[in-house]
C-alpha positions in Angstrom: -2.8 21.9 44.3 -1.4 23.2 41.0 -3.5 22.0 38.1 -2.7 23.1 34.6 -5.3 23.3 31.8 -4.0 22.4 28.3 -6.3 24.2 26.0 -5.6 21.9 23.0 -6.5 18.9 25.1 -9.6 20.7 26.3 -10.6 21.5 22.7 -11.0 17.8 22.1 -14.1 17.8 24.3 -17.4 19.1 23.1 -18.8 21.7 25.5 -21.8 20.4 27.6 -25.2 21.6 26.6 -27.0 23.8 29.1 -29.1 20.9 30.3 -26.1 18.5 30.6 -24.1 21.1 32.5 -27.0 21.8 34.9 -27.5 18.0 35.5 -23.7 17.5 36.2 -23.7 20.5 38.6 -26.7 19.2 40.5 -25.1 15.8 40.8 -21.8 17.2 42.1 -23.6 19.5 44.6 -25.7 16.7 45.9 -23.2 13.8 45.9 -19.8 15.4 45.7 -17.2 14.5 43.1 -17.1 10.7 43.3 -14.7 10.1 40.3 -11.1 11.2 40.5 -9.7 13.8 38.1 -6.9 12.3 36.0 -3.6 14.2 35.8 -0.3 13.8 33.9 2.1 15.6 36.1 0.1 18.8 36.8 -1.8 18.7 33.4 -5.5 17.8 33.7 -6.3 15.2 31.1 -9.7 14.0 32.1 -12.5 15.7 34.1 -12.4 19.3 32.8 -16.1 19.9 33.4 -16.0 18.4 36.9 -12.9 20.5 37.7 -14.6 23.7 36.6 -17.8 23.1 38.6 -15.9 21.9 41.7 -13.6 24.8 41.7 -16.4 27.3 41.4 -18.4 25.8 44.2 -15.6 24.7 46.5 -16.4 21.0 46.1 -13.6 18.7 47.2 -12.2 16.3 44.6 -9.5 13.6 44.3 -6.9 13.3 41.6 -5.0 10.3 40.3 -1.8 10.3 38.2 -1.6 8.5 34.8 2.2 8.0 34.2 1.8 5.8 31.1 2.9 8.6 28.8 6.2 9.7 27.3 5.0 12.9 25.6 2.0 15.3 25.2 1.3 13.5 21.9 0.8 10.2 23.9 -1.6 12.1 26.1 -3.6 13.5 23.2 -3.9 10.1 21.6 -5.2 8.7 24.9 -7.8 11.5 25.3 -8.9 11.1 21.7 -9.3 7.3 22.0 -11.3 7.8 25.2 -13.7 10.1 23.5 -14.0 8.0 20.3 -15.2 5.2 22.5 -18.1 7.2 23.9 -21.5 6.8 22.3 -22.6 10.3 23.4 -20.1 11.9 21.1 -21.6 13.2 17.8 -20.6 11.9 14.4 -19.1 15.3 13.6 -16.9 15.3 16.8 -15.8 11.7 16.3 -14.8 12.6 12.7 -12.8 15.6 13.9 -11.1 13.6 16.6 -10.2 10.8 14.2 -8.7 13.3 11.8 -6.7 14.9 14.6 -5.4 11.4 15.6 -4.4 10.8 12.0 -2.5 14.1 12.0 -0.6 13.2 15.2 0.2 9.6 14.1 1.3 10.8 10.6 3.6 13.5 12.1 5.1 10.9 14.5 5.8 8.5 11.7 7.4 11.2 9.6 9.5 12.4 12.4 10.8 8.9 13.1 11.5 8.3 9.5 13.6 11.4 9.4 15.7 10.0 12.3 16.7 6.5 11.0 19.7 6.3 13.2 17.9 7.1 16.4 18.2 4.4 19.0 15.2 2.5 19.9 13.7 3.4 23.3 14.3 1.0 26.1 11.5 -1.4 26.8 10.8 0.2 30.1 10.0 3.5 28.3 7.6 2.0 25.9 4.5 2.5 28.1 2.1 3.5 25.4 1.3 1.0 22.6 2.2 2.2 19.1 -0.6 3.4 16.9 -0.5 1.9 13.4 -0.1 4.5 10.6 -3.4 5.6 9.0 -2.9 5.7 5.2 -6.4 6.0 3.9 -9.6 7.9 4.6 -11.3 4.5 5.3 -9.0 4.0 8.3 -10.1 7.3 9.7 -13.8 6.6 9.0 -13.6 3.2 10.7 -12.2 4.8 13.9 -14.9 7.4 13.8 -17.6 4.9 13.0 -18.8 7.0 10.0 -18.6 6.6 6.3 -15.5 7.7 4.3 -17.8 10.1 2.5 -18.7 11.7 5.9 -15.0 12.1 6.7 -14.5 13.8 3.4 -17.4 16.2 4.2 -15.9 17.0 7.6 -12.5 17.7 6.0 -14.3 20.2 3.7 -16.0 21.8 6.7 -12.7 22.2 8.6 -11.0 23.8 5.6 -13.6 26.2 4.4 -16.3 26.7 7.1 -16.6 29.9 9.1 -16.5 29.5 13.0 -20.2 30.3 12.9 -21.0 27.4 10.6 -18.7 25.0 12.5 -20.7 25.8 15.7 -23.9 25.2 13.8 -22.9 21.7 12.7 -21.4 20.9 16.1 -24.6 21.9 17.9 -26.7 19.9 15.5 -28.4 22.9 13.9 -27.3 21.7 10.5 -26.2 18.2 9.3 -22.7 17.4 8.2 -23.8 16.9 4.6 -25.6 20.2 4.5 -22.7 22.0 6.2 -20.2 20.7 3.7 -22.3 22.2 1.0 -22.7 25.6 2.7 -19.0 25.7 3.4 -18.4 26.1 -0.4 -20.1 29.5 -0.2 -18.3 32.8 0.5 -17.8 33.5 4.2 -20.3 36.4 4.2 -23.0 34.1 2.8 -22.2 31.4 5.4 -22.4 33.9 8.2 -25.7 35.2 6.9 -27.1 31.7 6.5 -26.2 30.8 10.1 -27.7 34.0 11.4 -31.0 33.1 9.5 -31.3 29.9 11.5 -32.0 26.3 10.5 -34.3 27.0 7.6 -31.9 29.5 6.0 -29.1 27.0 6.3 -31.1 24.2 4.8 -32.1 26.5 1.9 -28.5 27.5 1.3 -27.4 23.8 1.3 -30.2 22.9 -1.1 -29.2 25.6 -3.6 -25.6 24.4 -3.6 -26.7 20.9 -4.2 -29.0 22.0 -7.1 -26.2 24.0 -8.7 -23.8 21.0 -8.5 -26.4 18.7 -9.9 -27.2 21.0 -12.8 -23.5 21.2 -13.6 -23.1 17.4 -13.8 -24.2 15.1 -16.6 -27.3 13.2 -15.5 -25.6 9.8 -15.3 -22.8 11.1 -13.2 -25.3 12.8 -10.8 -27.2 9.6 -10.4 -24.1 7.6 -9.7 -22.9 10.1 -7.1 -26.3 9.9 -5.3 -26.2 6.1 -5.4 -22.7 6.1 -4.0 -23.6 8.4 -1.2 -26.6 6.3 -0.2 -24.4 3.1 -0.2 -21.9 4.9 2.0 -24.7 6.0 4.4 -26.0 2.4 4.6 -22.5 1.1 5.3 -22.1 3.6 8.1 -25.4 2.6 9.6 -24.6 -1.1 9.4 -21.3 -0.4 11.2 -23.1 1.5 14.0 -25.6 -1.4 14.4 -22.7 -3.9 14.6 -21.0 -1.8 17.2 -24.1 -1.4 19.3 -24.9 -5.1 19.0 -21.4 -6.0 20.3 -21.7 -3.5 23.2 -25.1 -4.9 24.1 -23.7 -8.5 24.1 -20.8 -7.4 26.3 -23.1 -5.6 28.8 -25.5 -8.6 29.0 -22.5 -10.9 29.7 -21.3 -8.6 32.5 -24.7 -8.6 34.0 -25.1 -12.4 33.7 -28.0 -12.2 31.4 -28.7 -14.7 28.6 -27.7 -13.7 25.1 -30.3 -11.8 23.1 -32.1 -13.6 20.3 -30.7 -12.7 16.9 
């Protein structure tokens, strides 16, 4: 069987930690690969970690085809939406995925706007629902279930952070907030801070915050801090609402009475 790995699709998935990888490997060795890998043609779109482990150990696996796509962009949006729905995905990765989705949707809208005379696709070809255009940072933040301020920080990290700093925030060694501050430093300083570990990174982030605070008028500084706290509270409330809804849906599926509010 010829299976093709699209590295861009694979990059949407956070690598498993050593413990997660070991647990998955033990499960596959003991029980086999129970869930089918999902393909679009010969392109693997879901099950990369299982495919790697099964191939290495000679474990048999099944595949299923998902034919509901007209282009690789449709596939990418499907993969992104799948991962955005998973609670195990970190805030940073959800933000990155939501920003990537925004890029894809924006490019698609721009391309179609440049072809006003293009004929509409037949109904039979419209297999994938259209994604609405995302015009604001709030749209991206809502999809990622984080605050718009967090999305802004992730954008700064993507633009200015070294690969070492990106890996540090991805792995949880440093928070998104702190990483956004460290990303404003020269590359050599970022690399040295990452090499120094968590305490060095925290110290570098604190120094940047202190320098920014010193450069702002006191009133403006207090307003910024209050705004950041409000954004964090809003993000937490959104997470609570999401978890409450998921809990209610799960209880309904299990036939359990609704939880007391």
